[in-house]
N, C-alpha and C positions, 0 to 999 in steps of 0.2 A: 813564582817566576818574577824576575825583575822587570821593570818597565821597559828597559832596553831589550830584554829577552822577548817580551810580549810583542814589541814592535817588529823585532826580527822575524818572529813567527808569522806575524800579519803580512810582512813583505812576501814571504813564501806563498801564502794563500793568494794574495793579490796578483803576484806575477804569474802564478799557475792559472789563474782565471782570466788573464789578459788576452782577449781575442785578437788584439792587434800586435801581439808580441812578435809574430813572424815578419811583420813589416820592417822591423828594425834592421834586418839583414839587407834591406835595399839601400842602406846608407853607409857611407864611409865614416866609421866611428872608431874611437880608441878607448882607453881606460879612464878618460876624463868624463866627469859628469857635466854634460853640456846643457845648461839651462839658460841659453841666450838665443834660442830660436825665435824669440820675439824681436830680435834685432837682425840676425842673419841665420837662416836655416842651414842645417848640415847638408853636405854634398851627397846627392843620390849616386850610388856606385856606378851606374851605367852612363852617367853624363859625360865623363872625359872621353870615352870611346866615340860617343855621338858627336861631340864637338870636334874631335879629330877628323871624323868623316866630313863634317861641314867645311873644315879648313882645307884638308888635303884633297878631297875629291870634288866636293861641290864648288868650292872657290878655286882650288888649285888646278883642277882638270876641266870641269865644265865651264868655269868662269861665268860670263854674262848669261850663258844658257840656263844657269840655275834659277834665274828669276821665274822661268816657266817650268823647266824640267824638274827642278827640285822644290817647286812650290813656294819660293821665297815671296812672291808677290802677294799671295793669299794668306801668308802666315799671321798677320794681325787679327784677321777674323777667325781663322782656323783655331788659333790658340785661345782666342776669346771664347770660343765654343767649348773648349776643354775646361776653362775656368768657370763657365756659367753654372754647371750643376753644383759646384762647390759653394756658390753664393745664392743658390735658389733662383736662377734665371734661366729662361728658355734660350734656345739658340738664336743667333742673329742680333743680340743686344749688347754684346761686349766687343770692344776693339782694343787690342794690345799695342802699346807703343808709348814712347816719351816717358818722362819721370812722373812720379806721383804729383809733384808740385805743379808741373805743367798741366796735368789733367785736372787738378783742383781748379786752376785758373779757367780752363775751358768750361768746366762744369758750372762754376759759379757765375761767370759772366753769361753763359748760355742760359742759366736758370733765370737770371734777371730779365733777359730778353724774352724768355718763354712767359714769364709772369706778366709782361707788358703787352703781349700780343693778343689782340682780340678781347681784351678785358675792359669792361666798363667800370666807372667809378673813379676814385682818386688815383692819382699816379702812384704806382708802387715804387717807393724810393727809399726803402730801408732793407738792409741785409742784417740778419741776425746770425751771430757766430758764437760757437762754444768758447767761452772765455777761458776754459781750462785746456784748450786744444794744443796740439804740438805747434810750436811757434810759427813754422812756415805757413800753416793753414791760416793763422791770424794775419801774417804779413800779406798773403795773397788776398785775403778777404778785404783788408784795408785798401789795397791797390785796386781791386775790383770795384769797391765802393766809389773811389775817386773817379775811375774811368766811366762808371755808369751813372754818376750823379746821385749816388745813394748815400745815406747816412749809415754808418756801421754801428751796430748795437751788440756789444759782447755781453753775454749772460751765461750763467751755468745752465746745463741741460735741464735741470729741474725747474728753472725759471722760464724756460721757453714758452710754455702754453700761456703764461700770464702776460707776455709782452707782444704776442702776435696780434695783428690788426689788419685793417684794409689797406694799409700802406706797406705791409711786409711783402717784399718781392721774393726773397730766397732765404733759406735757413741752412747753414753748414754745420754739421754735427759729426762727432766721432762716435763710432759704434762702441768702441772700448777705449777708455782713458789710458793713454800711454804711460802715465806715471803710476797710477794706482791699480790698474786692471779692472776698474769698475765697468760693467756692461750697462749701457744705457738702453732705454726702452724704445727700440726702433719702431715697432708697430704703433705704439701709443703716440710717440712724438710725430711720426709721419702723418698719422690721422689728424693730429692737432694742426699741423702745418697746412694740410689740405683743407681743413675746415675754415681756415683763414684765407683760403684762395691763393696761397703761396706755393713755392716749389721747394721740395725737400732734396738736399744733397747730403749724402753720407760718405764719410771716410771710413773705409773698411780695413785699413792697414793692420789693425790688431785683432781682427775677427775672422777674416777670410782664411779658411784652412784650419780654424780652431773650433768653430762652432757654426751651427746653422744660421743663415742670414735671412733668407726668405725675401729677396728683392721683389720678385713678381707677386708673391703671395700678399705682401704688405703694401703694394702699390708705390714703392720707392720710385722717384722720378729719375734722379741721376745719382751715380755713385762712382767712387774712384777707389783704387787700392794699389798697394805695392805687391810684388811677387817674391821678394827675397826673404821674407820672414817665414810664416807657416807654410807657404807654397814652395819654399826651398829652391827658388830660381837662380840663386847665385848673387854675388855682390853687384849692385847696380842693375839688376835685371829689370826689364821694362815694366812699367805699371799698366793699368788698364782703366778704361772708361766704360761705364754702363749707361746706356740711354734707353729708357723704357720704350717699348715698341710703339705705343700710341703717341709718343712725343717726337719720334725720329724725323718725321717730315717737317717739323717746326723747329728742330734744334739748330740754332744758328751759332756755330763755333766762332769764337773771337780769333781763332788762329787758322784761317783757311789756307790750305796748301795744295800743291799739285797732286799730292797723294789722295786728297779727299775730294778732288774734282770729279764730276760725273764722267768726264773724258780726260783722264790724267795724261794721256799721250797726245791729246789734241792741241796742247800748248796754246790755248785760247787766252786772249787778254782779259776776258770777262769770266767771272767765277760762277759756276753752277755746281752746287754741292751734290755729292754722290747720294744715292739712296741708302737708307738704313744706318746702322751704327758706323759704317765706313766714313761718314762725314766727320767723325771724330779723329780721323787720321790727319797728319800734317805733312811731314816730309818723309824722306827715305827711311824705311824701317831699319833698326839696328839689328841686323840679321844674326850676328854671332851670338849675342846674348839672348835674342829672341828664341833661337832654335835650341839653345841650352835650356831655356825655360820650358820649351815644348817637351824636351826629353825628360826634364825633372818632373813634370806633371804626370808621367807614367807611373810614379810610385803610388798614385791614387787609384790605380786599377783595382777594382773590387773592394775599395775601402768606403763604407758608408759614413757620411758626415755625422749622422746620429751616433754612431759608435765612437767616433773621435770625440764628440762632445761628452759622452758618458765617461770616457776614460780621462778626459781633461779634468772634469769635476772630481773624479776619484783621486787623481794625482794631486790636485791642489788641496783637496780635503786632507789627504794623508800627509802632505807637507806641513800644513797648519797644525795637524795633530802631533807630528814629530817635533816641530818647533816648540810647541807648548810643553812637550815632555822633556826636551833636551836643553833648551835655552833658559838661562836664569831669568826669573820673573823681573819685569821692568827693563830688561836689557834691549829688547827690540819690540816695536809695536807694529802690528799688521795694519796696513792701510786698505787692504783688499776686503771687499764685503764678504761676509760669511754666507749670505743668502745666494743660492745657486743662480737665481734669475738675475742677479746683479753682478755676477763674476765672469770675467773673461777667462783667459788661460794663462794668467800670470799671478804671482803673489808679490806684493811690494811690502817691504819691511822698513820701518824707520828706525835709525839709530844715529846718534850724533857723530860717530866716527865711520860713517859708511864707506868713504873712499878707501881708508886704510884696511877696513874689514874686507872689502871686495878684493883688494890687492892680495891679501893673504889667502883668501879663498881660492883665487886663481892659481896662486903658487902651489896650492895643495890639490889641484885637480878638480875644483868645483867652479865652473865658469857661469857667472851671471853678469850683471852690470850695475853701474852706479849712476844715479842721477842727482844733481845738485838740488838741495844742499845736503840731504841726509837720507837718501832712499837707496835701498838695495832692491834690485828687480830680479826676479827669477821667472823665466818663461818656460812653460811646460808644453813641449811639442809631443802630442800623443803618439805620433807615428814612430818615434824612436826613443822616447824617455820611458824608463821602466820604474817600478816602485822601489827596487833596490837603489836606484839612482837617487830617488827622493829621500830615502832614509839616510843614505850616506851624506847627502848635501846638508841635511839638518844637523847631523852629528858633527860634521866638520865645522859648520857654522857655530855651533855651541862651543867647540874647542877654541875657535878663533876669538869669539867674543869673550871668553874667559881670559884670554891673553892681552887683548887690546884695551887699554884704559878708555873710559868713556869720553875723555876730552881729547883723544888723538885727532890729529888734523884730518879733515875730510878730503883734502886735495891729495891725489895720488902723485907721488914724485915722478917727474918726467912726462906727465900727461897734461893736455890742455884741460882747463876747468870743465868739470862735468863729464869727463871722459875717463874710461879705463880701458885696458886692452879688452876688446870684444864688446865695447859699449854701444856699438851699432851706428846706424846712419840716419837717413832723412827722417823717418817716422818714429824714431826713438826706440 
């Protein structure tokens, strides 16, 4: 049997044994191989009807009454409790609202304030940040450092334990690297941060909904994440903020708002924060996108995160196997770790003509994305990606690479630098 035939036979076996295969029917999909769920998740099929009800009945008929009768007011906490089991958190520790960027700002400034409260010894005046982070996290860390009188220290995650000290206030890290798909050691790094007396802040944008996180189990202090990737909440859906229960009474948000006041309708000139994670709220919740997210999260009913992780690893293993079999040697280099404990749910391939290659892949029904200067990213959402999709993607990739000369321009015509159709948003 030829190598192609062997892989085709393996596809049949893998798809037949896929315990999550029935979940695919919960999404709106077509004949495109969609491997960009790490930028924007696919649409859950029941969401349009639910959004129509929110618009036509809750807003159109009940109007202002919906804040109480339709539960609009409690949505940030209620939806936070739906996300909680997907990231290993107990109820009452996650509040949904605002963008990821805004929540990174709240968490990081709040972390510095926590580190300085009731602590003896030198003033904690240093923020450590992942030097390989998505740019916005770096921008916000730099701004937070200026605002709090801290020095910013960018290092790679591997270097973090070696730079921690009694002046470290907070450490901001990404659970999964948005370019390469590398999974960082959340338990070990959190432990190292705590040993130094600092506060750990994790960005979960590329891990929540793709693999177990274990926020409570590993004692994470603060965490943020988006909901439009593996949680399939829709473009621009609201982000979330996790505040560990033991820290909630001391969490001092730099963005106090009437929504996070202990008496939001008291309209008092002095600010008293609400109890619990609700003090992470700021202003009026973005109800339309928030309730679309709530509906989208129903696709997780009966889906164990452990099963999602197992399939994610199987999908990415199989993709790497197919790429090795189909793609000419030396034409594309994988940047994604082979070791399971170091891999998220995406595969990043480097080739010098990545922009043009991705443009042609999309034209042929294989949607991933391109990151400057030379990276092809393929995100594998286990809820709706199958093994036949994986084999087809690798096969088409090989065909495209055989056509495109290695020196082809990496810029995609008509697109901004670093972007292709489907190249995603805030958290890459």
